C-alpha positions in Angstrom: -122.6 -121.0 135.2 -122.7 -121.8 131.6 -125.9 -121.8 129.6 -126.4 -124.7 127.4 -128.4 -124.4 124.2 -130.5 -127.4 123.4 -131.4 -128.3 119.9 -135.0 -129.0 119.3 -135.8 -132.3 117.6 -137.2 -132.0 114.1 -135.8 -128.6 113.4 -132.9 -127.5 111.2 -130.2 -125.0 112.0 -132.3 -122.1 110.8 -135.1 -123.1 113.1 -137.4 -124.2 110.2 -139.0 -127.6 109.9 -137.1 -129.8 107.6 -138.6 -130.3 104.2 -139.6 -133.8 103.4 -141.0 -134.9 100.1 -141.4 -138.5 99.5 -141.8 -140.9 96.6 -142.7 -139.8 93.2 -143.6 -136.2 94.3 -139.8 -135.6 94.4 -139.6 -136.3 90.7 -142.5 -134.1 89.4 -140.2 -131.8 87.4 -138.8 -134.8 85.5 -142.3 -136.1 84.8 -143.4 -132.6 83.6 -140.4 -132.4 81.3 -141.2 -135.8 79.8 -144.9 -134.8 79.4 -144.0 -131.5 77.6 -141.6 -133.2 75.2 -144.1 -134.5 72.6 -145.8 -131.1 72.2 -142.4 -129.3 72.0 -141.2 -131.8 69.3 -144.4 -131.2 67.3 -143.8 -127.4 67.6 -140.2 -127.9 66.5 -141.4 -129.7 63.4 -143.6 -126.8 62.4 -141.4 -123.8 63.2 -138.9 -124.2 60.4 -141.7 -124.2 57.9 -142.8 -120.7 59.0 -139.7 -118.9 57.6 -136.8 -117.0 59.1 -138.8 -116.0 62.2 -139.7 -119.6 62.8 -136.0 -120.6 62.7 -135.2 -118.0 65.3 -138.0 -119.4 67.5 -136.7 -122.9 67.0 -133.3 -121.7 68.2 -134.9 -120.2 71.3 -137.0 -123.4 72.0 -134.2 -125.9 71.4 -130.8 -124.2 71.7 -128.9 -127.4 72.6 -130.3 -129.4 69.7 -129.4 -126.6 67.3 -126.0 -126.1 69.0 -125.1 -129.7 68.2 -125.7 -129.0 64.5 -123.0 -126.3 64.4 -120.0 -126.8 62.2 -117.8 -125.1 64.8 -118.0 -128.2 67.0 -116.2 -130.1 64.3 -118.4 -133.2 64.6 -119.0 -135.5 61.7 -122.2 -134.9 59.8 -123.8 -138.2 60.9 -123.0 -137.5 64.5 -124.3 -134.0 64.3 -127.7 -135.2 63.0 -128.0 -138.1 65.5 -127.0 -136.1 68.5 -129.3 -133.3 67.5 -132.2 -135.7 67.3 -131.4 -137.2 70.6 -131.2 -133.8 72.2 -134.5 -132.8 70.7 -136.2 -135.5 72.8 -133.9 -135.3 75.8 -133.7 -131.5 76.5 -136.8 -131.0 78.6 -136.5 -134.3 80.5 -132.9 -133.3 81.3 -134.2 -129.9 82.6 -136.7 -131.8 84.7 -134.1 -134.1 86.1 -131.8 -131.2 86.9 -134.7 -129.4 88.6 -135.6 -132.5 90.6 -132.1 -132.8 91.9 -131.8 -129.1 92.8 -135.1 -129.1 94.6 -133.7 -131.6 97.2 -131.6 -128.7 98.6 -133.3 -125.5 97.3 -136.7 -124.2 96.6 -138.6 -124.8 93.3 -138.1 -121.1 92.5 -134.3 -121.5 92.7 -134.5 -124.7 90.5 -136.6 -122.8 88.0 -134.1 -119.8 87.8 -131.1 -122.1 87.5 -132.8 -124.2 84.7 -133.8 -121.0 82.9 -130.2 -119.7 83.2 -128.9 -123.0 81.7 -131.3 -122.7 78.8 -130.4 -119.0 78.2 -126.7 -119.8 78.4 -127.3 -122.4 75.6 -129.2 -119.9 73.6 -126.4 -117.3 74.1 -123.7 -119.7 73.0 -125.8 -120.7 69.9 -126.3 -117.0 69.1 -122.5 -116.4 69.4 -121.7 -119.3 67.1 -124.3 -118.3 64.4 -123.5 -114.6 64.5 -121.9 -113.5 61.3 
């Protein structure tokens, strides 16, 4: 006699109910990233005026926009400025888009940790390029 294991409908391999998020709720991190962007851009306008400490905070807030301004990338001056401005407005929505995609397969905590790791990796690379 062989025992047959039946799969219960509506259950995943681990025995948990499958996560289903529908519609715009799937994209809330992207919407949050877009909503935060105007305030972050205003802060980025003010930080360089506060001195050397403000510039360090700007690098922490917008590592990828500042990274695109580095001479080590060997981009033309006009391209550096343009790409930096684009990244200033695109960074947080891109983080939100990434988190929205990751949350289809993992938890929001995993998406948050991965997004923070990407941000810190950008800051680390910027720090390495600006270190004298």
